[in-house]
C-alpha positions in Angstrom: -28.0 22.6 -18.2 -26.2 26.2 -18.1 -27.8 28.3 -20.9 -24.7 30.4 -22.0 -21.8 30.0 -24.0 -20.2 27.2 -21.9 -22.9 24.9 -22.1 -21.5 22.3 -23.5 -18.6 22.7 -21.2 -19.2 22.8 -18.1 -22.6 22.4 -16.1 -23.9 22.8 -12.6 -25.1 19.5 -10.0 -28.0 21.4 -9.9 -28.9 21.4 -13.5 -28.2 17.7 -14.3 -30.5 14.7 -14.2 -30.0 10.8 -14.7 -31.1 11.5 -18.7 -27.6 13.4 -19.2 -25.3 10.4 -18.1 -24.2 10.8 -22.0 -22.6 14.2 -21.7 -21.9 14.2 -17.9 -20.6 10.5 -16.7 -22.6 8.2 -14.5 -21.0 9.8 -11.4 -21.6 13.3 -12.7 -25.6 12.2 -13.4 -25.8 10.5 -10.2 -24.4 13.5 -8.2 -27.0 16.0 -9.7 -29.9 13.5 -9.3 -29.1 13.3 -5.7 -28.8 17.1 -5.2 -32.2 17.4 -7.0 -33.4 15.2 -4.1 -32.9 17.5 -1.5 -30.0 14.5 -0.4 -26.8 16.4 1.7 -24.2 16.2 -1.7 -21.2 18.6 -1.3 -21.5 21.2 -4.0 -20.0 20.6 -7.6 -19.7 20.8 -11.2 -19.0 19.0 -14.3 -16.3 19.2 -16.8 -18.6 17.4 -19.9 -17.3 14.6 -21.9 -18.1 17.7 -24.9 -15.1 19.6 -23.3 -12.8 16.5 -23.5 -13.7 16.0 -27.2 -12.9 19.5 -27.6 -9.5 19.3 -26.2 -8.5 16.0 -28.4 -10.0 17.4 -31.8 -8.2 20.9 -30.9 -4.9 19.4 -30.9 -5.7 17.2 -33.7 -5.3 13.6 -31.9 -8.6 12.3 -31.9 -8.6 10.0 -34.5 -4.8 8.8 -33.1 -6.7 8.0 -30.1 -9.5 6.1 -31.4 -7.2 3.8 -33.3 -4.4 3.4 -31.0 -7.8 2.7 -28.7 -8.7 0.2 -30.4 -5.5 -1.4 -31.6 -4.5 -1.7 -27.7 -8.3 -3.3 -26.9 -7.1 -6.5 -29.4 -3.5 -6.9 -27.5 -5.6 -6.9 -24.0 -4.5 -10.4 -23.5 -0.7 -10.0 -24.3 0.5 -7.5 -21.4 3.6 -6.1 -22.5 2.0 -5.2 -25.5 -0.9 -3.7 -23.8 1.3 -1.5 -21.3 3.1 0.0 -24.5 0.3 1.3 -26.6 -1.6 2.2 -23.6 1.6 4.4 -22.6 1.6 5.8 -25.5 -2.3 6.9 -25.8 -1.9 8.3 -22.0 1.4 10.7 -22.9 -0.6 11.6 -26.3 -3.4 13.2 -23.7 -1.1 14.5 -20.7 0.5 16.8 -23.7 -2.2 18.5 -24.3 -2.9 22.0 -24.0 -6.2 22.7 -22.8 -8.3 25.4 -25.1 -8.6 28.5 -23.7 -12.5 28.6 -23.7 -12.5 25.3 -21.6 -10.4 26.1 -19.3 -12.0 29.8 -18.7 -15.4 27.4 -18.2 -13.5 25.2 -15.6 -11.8 27.8 -14.0 -15.0 30.1 -13.3 -16.8 27.5 -11.7 -14.4 26.3 -9.5 -14.0 30.1 -8.3 -18.0 30.6 -7.7 -17.0 27.4 -5.2 -14.4 29.7 -3.0 -11.3 31.2 -2.9 -8.7 28.8 -3.7 -11.0 26.4 -2.3 -10.1 22.3 -2.1 -12.0 19.9 -4.3 -11.8 16.4 -5.2 -11.5 15.8 -9.2 -13.0 13.1 -10.0 -13.1 10.9 -13.4 -16.6 10.4 -14.7 -16.7 8.2 -18.0 -19.8 8.1 -19.8 -20.1 4.4 -19.8 -19.5 4.3 -15.9 -21.9 3.4 -12.7 -24.5 2.2 -15.7 -26.3 -1.0 -15.2 -23.7 -3.7 -16.0 -20.6 -1.6 -15.7 -19.4 0.2 -13.1 -15.5 0.9 -13.8 -14.8 0.5 -10.5 -12.0 2.8 -9.3 -10.4 2.3 -12.7 -10.2 6.0 -13.7 -8.3 8.3 -11.5 -9.7 10.3 -8.4 -7.6 13.5 -7.2 -8.7 14.6 -3.6 -7.9 18.0 -1.6 -6.6 19.6 -4.9 -6.6 23.2 -4.2 -5.2 26.0 -7.2 -6.3 27.0 -10.5 -3.6 25.3 -12.3 -3.2 22.0 -10.1 -7.5 22.1 -11.4 -6.5 22.0 -14.8 -3.9 19.4 -14.6 -5.8 16.9 -12.8 -8.3 17.4 -15.0 -5.9 16.7 -17.8 -4.7 13.4 -15.8 -8.2 12.3 -15.4 -8.6 12.1 -19.1 -5.6 10.1 -19.6 -6.8 7.7 -17.0 -9.3 6.6 -20.1 -6.4 5.1 -21.8 -4.9 3.0 -18.4 -3.7 -0.8 -19.2 -6.9 -1.5 -16.8 -9.7 0.5 -18.3 -8.6 -0.9 -22.3 -8.3 -4.2 -20.8 -11.9 -3.9 -19.1 -13.4 -2.3 -21.7 -12.4 -5.0 -24.1 -13.9 -8.1 -21.5 -17.2 -5.9 -21.8 -16.8 -6.1 -25.6 -17.0 -2.2 -25.6 -15.3 -1.2 -28.3 -16.8 2.7 -29.0 -14.7 5.9 -28.5 -13.9 6.3 -24.8 -15.2 9.9 -23.7 -14.7 11.1 -20.3 -16.5 13.9 -17.9 -15.0 15.2 -14.9 -16.4 15.8 -11.7 -15.2 18.8 -9.8 -16.5 18.9 -5.8 -15.8 20.9 -2.8 -13.6 18.1 -0.5 -15.3 17.1 2.7 -12.5 16.8 4.6 -13.9 13.9 6.5 -13.0 12.1 9.6 -14.6 9.1 9.2 -15.9 7.7 5.7 -16.6 4.4 4.0 -18.9 2.4 1.1 -22.3 1.4 1.9 -24.4 -1.2 -0.5 -28.2 -1.3 0.4 -28.2 -5.2 -0.3 -25.6 -7.7 0.8 -23.5 -8.0 -2.1 -22.0 -11.6 -1.1 -26.1 -13.1 -0.8 -28.0 -10.8 -2.6 -30.2 -10.5 0.1 -32.2 -7.5 -0.2 -33.2 -7.0 3.3 -30.0 -6.0 4.3 -27.4 -3.3 4.1 -23.8 -3.6 4.6 -21.5 -0.8 6.0 -18.0 -0.2 5.6 -16.3 2.4 7.5 -12.6 3.8 8.1 -11.1 7.0 9.5 -10.1 9.6 7.5 -10.7 9.9 3.6 -12.3 7.0 2.1 -9.9 6.1 -0.2 -8.5 3.7 1.8 -11.9 1.3 1.9 -12.4 1.7 -1.6 -8.5 0.8 -2.5 -8.1 -2.4 0.3 -5.8 -0.4 1.9 -7.0 -1.2 5.5 -9.1 -3.1 6.4 -12.4 -1.6 7.3 -15.0 -2.3 9.9 -17.8 -4.1 8.4 -21.1 -3.0 9.9 -24.4 -5.3 8.8 -28.1 -3.1 9.0 -31.4 -5.5 8.8 -33.6 -2.7 7.0 -36.5 -3.3 8.7 -36.1 -0.9 11.7 -33.5 -0.1 11.1 -31.4 -2.4 13.3 -28.0 -3.6 13.5 -27.6 -6.9 13.3 -23.7 -7.5 13.7 -20.5 -5.6 13.6 -16.6 -6.7 12.7 -14.1 -4.5 13.6 -11.5 -4.2 11.5 -7.6 -3.2 11.8 -6.7 -0.1 10.2 -2.5 0.8 10.6 -3.1 4.4 8.8 -5.4 6.7 7.7 -5.4 9.5 4.9 -6.1 12.6 6.3 -6.3 16.0 3.6 -3.4 18.7 4.3 -4.3 22.9 4.2 -1.6 23.0 1.4 -3.8 20.6 -0.8 -1.9 17.6 -0.2 -3.4 14.0 1.3 -1.0 13.1 3.8 -0.7 9.4 5.3 -0.8 9.5 9.5 0.2 6.0 11.0 -2.7 5.2 13.9 -1.9 4.5 17.4 -3.1 1.2 18.3 -5.8 2.5 20.6 -7.4 4.6 17.5 -6.3 1.4 15.1 -8.5 -1.3 16.5 -11.4 1.0 17.5 -14.8 1.1 16.5 -14.9 3.6 13.9 -19.0 4.3 14.0 -21.1 4.0 17.1 -24.7 2.4 17.1 -26.2 5.6 16.3 -23.9 6.4 13.7 -24.3 3.3 12.1 -28.4 3.5 12.0 -28.0 7.6 10.6 -25.7 6.0 7.6 -27.8 3.3 7.0 -30.9 5.5 7.1 -29.3 8.2 4.4 -28.8 4.6 2.6 -32.5 3.6 2.4 -33.5 7.6 1.2 -30.8 6.6 -1.7 -32.8 3.4 -2.6 -36.1 5.0 -2.2 -35.1 7.5 -4.8 -33.8 5.4 -7.3 -35.8 2.4 -7.0 -33.0 -0.1 -6.8 -30.2 -1.3 -4.7 -27.4 1.0 -4.5 -23.3 1.0 -3.8 -22.4 4.9 -2.3 -20.2 6.4 -0.3 -20.6 8.7 2.5 -18.8 10.4 4.5 -18.6 12.0 8.3 -17.1 15.7 8.3 -17.3 17.3 12.2 -20.8 15.7 12.8 -22.6 16.0 9.5 -23.2 13.0 7.4 -22.6 13.6 3.4 -23.3 11.4 0.4 -20.5 11.6 -2.0 -21.6 9.3 -4.7 -24.1 6.1 -5.8 -24.7 4.2 -8.0 -26.7 0.9 -9.1 -25.3 -2.6 -8.0 -24.5 -4.5 -11.0 -23.8 -7.8 -9.8 -26.6 -9.0 -8.3 -27.0 -12.5 -10.6 -27.9 -15.8 -8.8 -25.4 -16.6 -5.6 -24.2 -19.4 -7.5 -23.1 -17.5 -11.0 -19.5 -18.0 -12.0 -18.7 -20.9 -10.0 -18.8 -23.7 -13.0 -15.0 -24.6 -13.1 -14.2 -27.0 -10.8 -17.4 -27.1 -8.7 -19.6 -29.4 -7.1 -23.6 -29.5 -7.1 -25.2 -26.1 -6.4 -25.6 -26.3 -2.2 -22.9 -28.8 -1.5 -19.8 -28.1 0.5 -16.6 -28.6 -0.4 -14.1 -31.4 0.9 -11.1 -31.0 3.1 -9.6 -28.6 6.0 -10.7 -25.6 5.9 -7.1 -23.3 5.6 -8.2 -19.7 5.6 -11.5 -18.0 6.7 -11.8 -14.4 5.7 -14.9 -12.3 4.4 -17.1 -13.5 1.5 -16.9 -10.9 -1.1 -18.3 -13.0 -4.4 -20.3 -15.9 -4.5 -19.2 -19.2 -6.3 -17.1 -21.8 -5.9 -14.4 -22.9 -7.5 -11.3 -25.4 -7.2 -7.6 -24.7 -8.5 -4.1 -24.2 -8.4 -3.1 -21.1 -5.8 -0.6 -18.6 -7.6 1.0 -16.0 -5.5 1.8 -12.8 -6.7 3.0 -9.4 -5.0 2.3 -7.0 -7.4 0.2 -6.3 -10.9 3.2 -6.7 -12.6 3.8 -10.2 -12.2 0.5 -10.9 -13.6 1.9 -12.8 -16.6 2.9 -15.7 -14.1 -0.9 -16.3 -13.7 -1.9 -19.0 -15.8 -5.7 -19.5 -17.1 -7.9 -20.9 -14.7 -5.4 -20.8 -11.5 -6.3 -19.0 -8.2 -5.1 -15.2 -7.8 -3.9 -14.8 -4.2 -2.8 -11.7 -3.7 -2.0 -8.7 -1.1 -4.3 -6.9 -2.1 -5.4 -5.8 -5.9 -5.9 -2.4 -7.4 -7.3 -1.5 -10.7 -3.6 -2.1 -12.1 -4.7 -6.1 -11.4 -7.9 -5.7 -13.6 -5.9 -7.5 -16.8 -4.7 -10.5 -13.8 -8.1 -10.9 -12.5 -9.7 -11.9 -15.5 -7.8 -14.8 -16.4 -8.1 -16.3 -12.7 -10.6 -18.9 -11.6 -11.1 -17.0 -7.8 -9.2 -14.4 -6.4 -8.1 -14.5 -2.3 -6.7 -11.1 -1.0 -4.8 -10.3 2.6 -6.8 -6.9 2.5 -9.6 -5.3 1.6 -13.4 -5.9 2.7 -16.8 -6.6 0.8 -16.9 -3.3 -0.8 -13.2 -3.2 -1.7 -12.2 -3.2 -5.3 -10.8 -6.9 -5.3 -14.5 -7.8 -4.1 -16.2 -5.6 -6.8 -14.4 -6.4 -9.6 -14.4 -10.0 -8.5 -18.4 -9.8 -8.5 -18.6 -7.9 -12.4 -16.2 -11.1 -13.5 -18.3 -13.4 -11.9 -15.5 -15.1 -10.3 -15.5 -16.4 -6.6 -13.3 -14.2 -4.4 -12.7 -14.3 -0.8 -11.4 -11.1 0.9 -9.8 -9.6 4.5 -8.4 -13.6 4.6 -5.1 -11.6 6.2 -2.3 -14.9 6.2 -3.4 -15.8 2.5 0.1 -15.0 0.5 1.7 -16.4 4.2 -0.4 -19.7 4.9 -0.8 -20.8 1.0 1.9 -22.2 -1.6 2.2 -21.8 -5.3 1.0 -25.1 -7.1 -1.2 -26.2 -4.6 -4.6 -27.1 -5.1 -7.7 -25.9 -2.8 -11.3 -25.0 -3.2 -12.5 -21.2 -2.9 -15.8 -20.9 -1.2 -16.5 -17.1 -2.0 -20.4 -17.6 -0.4 -18.7 -18.6 3.0 -15.7 -17.0 2.4 -13.4 -20.4 3.1 -10.4 -21.5 1.5 -10.1 -25.2 2.2 -7.6 -27.7 1.0 -7.7 -30.1 -1.8 -10.4 -30.2 -4.8 -14.3 -29.9 -4.3 -15.6 -33.3 -3.7 -17.3 -35.0 -1.1 -19.3 -32.7 1.3 -18.4 -31.6 4.9 -20.1 -30.0 7.9 -20.9 -26.1 7.3 -19.0 -24.1 9.5 -20.1 -20.9 10.6 -17.4 -18.0 9.0 -15.1 -16.5 11.1 -15.9 -13.1 9.5 -18.5 -11.7 11.7 -18.9 -11.3 15.5 -21.7 -10.2 17.7 -22.3 -6.4 17.9 -21.4 -6.6 21.6 -18.4 -8.5 21.1 -15.3 -7.0 22.5 -12.7 -5.4 19.7 -9.7 -7.7 19.7 -6.8 -6.5 22.1 -4.4 -4.1 21.1 -0.6 -5.3 21.0 1.4 -4.9 24.2 3.2 -1.8 23.9 7.0 -1.8 24.3 9.5 0.4 26.2 11.7 -1.0 23.6 11.1 0.3 20.0 11.0 -2.6 18.0 11.8 -2.0 14.2 12.1 -4.5 11.0 15.3 -5.2 8.2 13.9 -5.1 5.3 15.7 -5.5 1.7 13.2 -5.9 -1.0 11.0 -2.7 -2.0 8.2 -4.8 -3.4 7.1 -6.0 0.4 6.9 -2.5 2.0 3.4 -1.8 2.1 3.2 -5.5 3.5 5.6 -5.2 5.9 4.8 -1.5 7.1 1.4 -2.7 7.5 2.9 -5.2 10.9 2.6 -3.3 14.1 6.4 -2.0 14.2 8.1 1.2 14.9 9.8 1.8 11.0 12.4 0.3 9.7 15.4 -0.3 11.5 18.0 -1.7 8.7 17.0 -0.9 4.9 19.9 -3.1 3.0 21.3 -1.0 0.3 22.9 -3.7 -1.8 19.7 -6.0 -2.1 17.6 -3.7 -3.4 20.5 -2.1 -6.1 20.6 -5.3 -7.4 16.6 -5.6 -7.6 16.7 -2.2 -9.0 19.3 -1.9 -11.7 17.9 -5.7 -12.7 21.6 -7.2 -12.0 23.8 -4.4 -13.3 27.0 -3.6 -11.3 26.8 0.0 -10.6 29.7 1.1 -11.5 29.1 -0.3 -14.8 25.9 1.4 -15.3 27.7 5.1 -14.4 30.6 3.3 -17.1 27.8 3.3 -20.1 27.0 6.7 -19.1 23.2 5.6 -17.3 23.8 7.9 -14.0 20.3 9.7 -14.5 18.6 6.4 -15.0 20.8 4.6 -11.6 19.2 7.7 -9.6 15.6 7.4 -11.8 15.6 3.4 -10.7 17.2 4.1 -7.1 14.7 6.8 -6.0 11.3 5.0 -7.3 12.7 1.8 -5.2 13.6 3.9 -1.8 10.1 5.8 -2.4 8.2 2.8 -2.4 9.5 2.1 1.4 9.5 5.4 2.9 5.9 6.2 1.4 4.7 3.3 3.1 6.2 4.0 6.1 5.0 7.7 6.3 5.9 9.6 9.3 8.1 6.2 10.7 11.9 6.1 10.8 13.1 4.6 7.8 17.2 3.8 8.1 18.9 3.2 4.9 22.2 1.3 5.2 24.3 2.8 2.5 25.7 0.1 -0.2 27.9 -2.3 1.8 29.7 -4.1 -1.5 31.4 -7.5 -0.7 33.9 -8.1 -4.0 32.7 -12.2 -4.1 29.0 -11.1 -4.0 29.2 -8.4 -6.8 31.5 -9.6 -8.9 28.9 -11.8 -10.2 26.8 -8.9 -11.3 26.5 -7.9 -15.1 30.0 -6.3 -15.4 31.2 -7.3 -12.0 34.4 -8.6 -13.3 36.0 -4.9 -14.4 35.7 -3.5 -10.6 35.6 -6.2 -7.9 38.8 -7.6 -7.3 39.6 -11.1 -6.4 40.5 -11.6 -2.2 41.0 -14.6 -0.1 38.6 -13.2 2.6 36.2 -10.9 1.4 34.4 -11.1 4.5 36.9 -8.6 6.2 38.5 -6.9 3.1 37.4 -4.2 0.5 33.7 -3.5 2.2 32.1 -0.6 4.0 33.2 3.0 4.4 36.6 2.1 3.2 35.7 1.8 0.0 33.4 5.2 0.2 36.9 7.1 0.2 38.2 4.8 -2.4 35.4 5.4 -4.5 33.6 8.8 -3.5 32.0 9.0 -7.2 29.5 6.2 -6.7 29.1 7.0 -2.5 28.6 10.5 -4.2 25.5 9.5 -6.2 24.1 7.5 -3.6 23.7 10.3 -1.3 22.1 12.5 -4.5 19.6 9.2 -4.5 18.9 9.9 -1.1 18.7 13.4 -0.4 16.1 13.0 -3.7 14.2 10.7 -1.7 14.4 12.8 1.5 13.0 15.9 -0.5 9.2 14.1 -0.6 9.7 11.8 2.7 12.3 13.2 5.3 11.6 9.9 7.3 14.2 8.8 5.7 18.3 8.8 7.4 21.3 7.3 6.8 23.9 4.2 8.1 27.2 3.7 7.2 28.1 0.1 7.5 31.9 -1.4 8.8 33.5 1.1 9.8 37.1 0.2 11.4 38.8 3.6 11.9 37.8 7.5 12.6 39.7 8.7 9.7 37.4 6.7 7.6 34.3 8.1 9.5 35.9 11.9 9.3 36.1 11.4 5.4 32.6 9.6 4.7 30.9 12.3 6.9 32.2 15.2 4.7 31.1 14.0 1.9 27.8 13.5 3.5 27.7 17.3 4.5 29.2 18.3 1.0 25.9 16.5 -0.5 22.6 17.8 -0.9 21.7 15.5 1.4 23.9 16.9 4.3 22.4 20.3 3.7 19.0 18.8 5.0 17.5 19.3 8.4 16.5 16.9 10.4 18.6 14.2 9.0 20.1 11.6 11.1 23.7 9.8 11.0 24.3 6.8 11.9 27.0 4.1 12.0 27.0 0.2 12.3 28.6 -1.5 15.3 30.0 -4.6 13.3 34.1 -4.0 14.1 34.8 -4.2 17.8 36.8 -0.9 17.3 33.5 0.5 17.8 33.5 -0.2 21.7 36.3 2.4 21.9 35.5 5.2 19.5 31.7 5.5 20.4 32.5 8.9 22.2 34.4 10.2 19.3 32.3 9.0 16.6 29.6 10.8 19.0 31.5 14.3 18.9 31.6 13.6 15.2 27.5 14.2 15.0 26.6 10.3 14.6 23.0 10.3 15.9 22.9 6.5 16.4 24.3 3.4 16.5 22.9 -0.1 15.6 24.8 -3.4 16.3 25.3 -5.8 13.7 25.5 -8.9 15.9 26.3 -11.4 12.7 29.8 -9.7 11.9 30.6 -8.2 15.2 30.2 -12.5 16.9 32.5 -13.1 13.5 35.3 -10.4 14.5 35.2 -11.0 18.6 35.7 -14.9 18.0 37.2 -14.9 14.7 35.0 -17.0 13.0 34.1 -16.2 9.7 30.4 -16.5 9.4 29.8 -18.3 6.1 31.5 -21.0 7.0 30.2 -24.4 7.4 33.5 -26.2 8.9 33.3 -23.7 11.9 29.7 -22.9 12.3 29.7 -24.3 16.3 32.2 -21.7 17.1 29.6 -18.7 15.7 27.7 -17.8 18.9 26.0 -14.5 19.3 25.6 -14.8 23.3 29.0 -15.9 24.0 30.4 -13.7 26.9 32.8 -12.0 25.0 30.2 -10.7 22.5 27.7 -9.8 24.8 30.3 -7.9 27.0 31.0 -5.8 23.8 27.5 -5.6 23.1 27.0 -4.5 27.0 29.8 -1.8 26.4 28.6 -0.3 23.6 24.7 0.4 24.4 26.2 2.2 27.7 28.5 3.8 25.5 25.7 5.4 23.5 23.7 6.2 26.8 26.8 7.8 28.0 27.4 9.9 25.0 23.8 10.8 24.4 23.1 8.7 21.2 20.6 5.8 20.3 21.4 1.9 20.2 20.0 -0.3 18.1 21.0 -3.9 17.2 19.7 -5.6 14.1 19.8 -9.8 13.7 17.8 -12.8 14.4 19.3 -13.7 18.0 16.7 -11.5 19.6 13.7 -13.5 18.2 15.5 -17.3 18.3 17.2 -16.8 21.5 14.9 -15.3 24.6 17.7 -15.0 26.9 19.5 -12.8 24.1 16.4 -10.6 24.2 16.1 -10.5 27.5 20.1 -9.6 27.9 19.3 -6.6 25.4 16.8 -5.3 27.7 18.8 -5.1 30.6 21.3 -3.6 29.0 19.4 -0.8 28.2 19.3 -0.6 24.2 16.9 1.9 23.0 15.7 -0.5 20.1 15.6 -3.5 18.1 15.5 -4.5 14.5 14.2 -8.1 13.5 13.0 -9.7 9.8 9.4 -9.3 9.1 8.7 -12.5 9.9 9.4 -12.8 13.1 8.4 -9.0 14.5 5.6 -10.5 16.7 7.4 -13.3 18.0 9.8 -10.7 19.2 7.4 -8.0 20.0 6.1 -11.3 22.8 9.7 -12.1 24.0 10.7 -8.4 24.4 7.4 -7.5 26.6 8.0 -10.9 28.5 11.8 -9.5 29.3 10.6 -5.9 30.0 7.6 -7.3 32.5 10.3 -9.5 34.5 12.7 -6.7 35.0 9.8 -4.6 36.2 9.2 -7.8 38.6 12.8 -8.2 39.8 12.8 -4.3 40.8 9.5 -4.5 42.3 10.9 -7.5 44.7 14.1 -6.0 44.9 12.4 -2.8 46.2 9.5 -5.0 48.7 12.9 -7.0 49.8 14.6 -3.4 50.5 
């Protein structure tokens, strides 16, 4: 270690070996060990656990943190109490002042790396990456950190992650009640164009004659977190020789920017569905893995990255879960080696061995974890470290996304429960309460309980190395958007092959975000700031998920009959005989400008961080209403933001005549609400069961109005769209829209793929007709 006054505070990789793990943590010790072995490790240093202890001692909170940690650990099976206690501990650490000597030692080493150099700041717990305890992804890591203040702040955030819900729960499950300590690695940022993880043993079978490599574009966080489905390469150590390739599906990559941020970048289909590594690159990564394994003398779990053609090793730790193939599969399992009975419902990647039967519990987010009963099968889109308390109670884990080295797979193997990841459709095909058998060694979810044997089926998870990658979705001239109402679904829906959100329904989001409280009641209680905070958080969930793709937010379209049922709604919602054509839409904004202005403030705040957000006004009847609403927008912080698109819904037939005026007033786009437009064109209440047979979006009068709207938009130089189910339900309707020249169509996520096919067929038919007519001429 450094032989000066800072010895106990900071040390460089060159001075660290495995025996120093008690001070520099497992991650720091391994980086030092590999640096000394001549492996390609980006330079850096470690802020030791002593520096953390110096900080909490100096603030006089050390005993309080220890007592609080032990209390929270005892409450690990009570999610609500654990969350409350852990949050208080983190707040204590985040509020610490970093002592001057600690700050000076850190910044001296940071400056040695370069002038305002970008670094990765990574937690390195003194119990981390050790035999039996990996703490996979539980403590915080920050990429692309630039500048003195940012480095200090991120180190303090890493310290606070010692007291995350998931960390305390994991320590409790491992009976670790000693005082938590944390070192922090500060390492020169590798701006990777390809990256991933590598096991020098097959983690699903324990086979030591194979390596498993998973690769994705950009920074490797997307692989570890399961945010994308990576490529999976199986390599035989003898040779080494590439055995098989499974090409993943990658919707996006993470890119480090010059300003110290990490940006999500959506991928074109040509990149998303292409192989990440060539055969030669796979073998180069494998050779590096064999060098690491040879140095340690045991199987390793590593992280690697390519940057500008140079291969780097970023991390290594021992593989902690190489038990018997059938370990952890006692509950509900048949005889070892027997196959489960019933139909194979879904196949995915074999992530953690074992076979268990149980009832399905589908959860979308970790805060729903209390719904999982002990012994049930957890089925989720993907897990992250926040899911650990829930995963501890699961008999098995099934996820839509991820690879064999993602968080769900690593934690499931440590917990000894079977896991199947990358199942793609598990959350949509399986049903709550359904009895299934999960075979983690085969990557199968089978109907019913494990009973009589069935013929083994070859997993569909791995394909030949020479197999062609899956065909890219057919590109469309007509943009395909989705309608969205629930923020929690944003990540799931953003993974679809769609161009953005054409209709984000505010009234659904607001009832969810405000917990059933009427927004005006919230204002009456003096909770204005709380309204802004909750709505901003909910909106950011959507806008962040879609990255650079546009999200068109339809402002609140209150209908009095629907909103009277909210808490406090009786005070603010009048009684109406026909609310469908009553006090709603833009007219309410004119009459209640305070609430509309507050909504605009929320949009401005969200758009400061995610400029892909745009605004759409519903149920515009007259020019003067729109003029008044645009004046309110222009007078708000939102109106002063560059690049904002202003849309109106085309639901009232008067819009057919006013599009030139609306365009002259600054409207950028018109979205046809086919349900309301049909209602008003035909005089049929869309909610009426008695008159349901009269409601027809394909009626000639409705189609004529739609064509006029699209034509007028083209003439005025603004965008036209349509949101509704008719394009996917009725192929001829979609063809009408395409022939009219509509720019985009927005549908519910569950029919997005089907709509793409319908629109593509319509576009091909139009091209074919044009070619035939040209030939005939």
